[in-house]
Steps between C-alpha positions, in 0.01 A plus 500: 500500500783739586668427167178570309472831680858589403431412137186713500701793635754449221224512240357819648849646501531423130183689418598795719747616238670824585572691183532867428543791740626857483812507291337380181407852386794636300581871523801505269357595163752765393879517530483880507235516772658230717790744531276756670286275720264388222304826517325614182137593562579871479783491243466520122685182406417460134378151413577368852204707624284217361568323830568780748225742394340469154418872506870573455517312169362802311820695582738280300769689311456483125293239320636170629628392841603151615662348806598141572711315751535233765559482874688220679361411843760326717357412839575290807283404796637366828285308748579437869267301721367651823748311717793616285617140452420465130577718198420474129567723201326518164696465177284703266550514124538846352168653401498705177184710465485685170344829397431664167301809397420668166325835451391659171365853454180495293438875529642793701274408795436129451752217557451123488732237639543145620699349787612152603599438862528232770268631775552191713757227542697296748790252492574333833684175570548353846703181555285196419554355847485809717273513806224686312498275193142393585398865447713593198806375315502723195270731309513669162239757406486736201223731384500722193295807416443651155364853529367693199465863612357832382597842637354844428657838577212730597745788530872547554433468873236225515475153348311174547567143399358149519612150408367147482702235688501155339664258745610138480757283675616164632615340822677193636520402867651202680469392863535189708186299570674309776715721724860408572499204740126432468550136400639427847139493618443190285816303586318240714241431231729368228712185457856520629652538153319833463597631842854566381357709212302708748804550720706605198232752398481673839666816368335535160162596358390163360198608295422829328235654281552747217220724380524697179274672254429796278269783601226590257494851357362757745426870456536823695555869436739784576395867513680822588493878527796741487491872583780759496385819677842656436801424282680359804223299674323193362228299676383155398257228598457156343309183574559142386209267565512159663533208259394153611724234346331160473660165426228265375703221339789448740644157575643316801789255490633290787865389512710304750853535631583145386347191343521321837301775670243484223453128566487558876234769475299278263508234771395741772217634281343152500441534874423873506206637304616855563852439371350321200286810449811714486644277226179539302588868446765396248393630159191677630375833370567810716304826510642807678453877525752777564433876500736758356406780744374845411738796533416864567795737447511866597813701430655842461820613333681832521781648292720691742713612206560411137725221625327361810165316511359340818185288526307339785228239474253291700394160366194344665485127420168316523634180656172444687387327181721211615301408808459134401702256294277276289639170372275221376535150363162478321513122452506453879173682558450682829810336655719667239385855570727704724433868580796593718493831692785742420358817663707747299451870568534792262848648520693817418827557315684830555737621227730796448756553229691760308712548191773749416584597141875534487495551123294419190662156497506402870238496779549358850218365723440401864193366679353350816205261551319378811259212425272387783392136511131404466539156659335377817789356707264229625494363143863564413643247257845449344370488142576872444602631843332834557647779707530875514765587244743792463666564164779733393522562125733670257555522127593710202419572138762535229402645162751409229271655238205739488246224435650232729531480879651212698351465850646312795333457838592313816292422809616350828207357697527421870209314658474577869522181704164361602370212712202323350278198556342281238221266620500151352313182599836376633541801730617858467816562295672790678820688444688813398549606139771726361471618136750673271483581129704676233330631186719630217306622197597596146285687250512672162292803408439615141319813380473700180 
């Protein structure tokens, strides 16, 4: 009876899949703007205004303006258990979100454009056999947004803009079904020849599940207003709507650490209906939902001189949309439906940045960001460890020709240490998380 109860807990743990938390929204969509804290709501950025504030698109120089580039996200997360006796560190692959924008002037007041960005993404890899492997081993998430945009200049001081967001994406997630050492609970139920296999597997995750799938196309919108009461001061406001990404044709695959463990678990499943039920998930269809949150940006920029521009910005992120994680295995009926509370709260990001024009060919930038976490620490998981984050940024632009600018940006992100708890059917997973990231970015800007 005790063993059946343990197996049932393991099955419930499988269905309670932790997935995405704060950290999957990407705010690195311009090499130039990374250099000055990723501000841009109240700055006339040419085609890059498609993202930051579509009202600014109407102020492109000339007839054609384009910007494209890539950012490398190099991150590490360190975990320490509450007692301080165990440590683990993620070995994350480098993330490479892309960005590209094109603007074309149709008339003196009317400009059209299109942008391609990665509004969300995450690459995180923990050791396969770490203490939290039953919560997460690795995750890869990428979302893309294509944004056709129109902008109209009402006057030299006032403009409006709007864009349609067409989003799609994909994800892959792996985690242990049986936690490290879980087979020890079954050692007295198997023949002696299998007991040595259990003993040898005491420090590994013997059975894991991988979920993956493509999100169907989803839609949202982006609108903005820009007003310049004087030649020195510019005010801007923009809003990007929430987009609900839905995976309707995902799949589940179960793998084992070895052939011997596969045979052992097959044997145990004959005596445990719950463990057999876990094996049934192999090849099953998965349905999941993930919101890309809404963003309200309010900013102001001021030209202190012909050479110095400073901008400040508030970004209000609608993370409350992620109050529940919904994952379903439709073929399992009611037993396969899991609505897991996440209890996210709306959060604020504070930005300030400036740029100094040394010459027509060189501009230097600096910036600062404070990003508050939306996560409830009572539901704090290691899948994308969330914390209040401080970033220092810098960058420059070099113009080798009148129509070409080369932008470089760099961001150092320091996540303030945080202690969190993640409830699982096997007990609370507690500990301290320490996050660091480096984000170099390279872009090219063309106009004529």
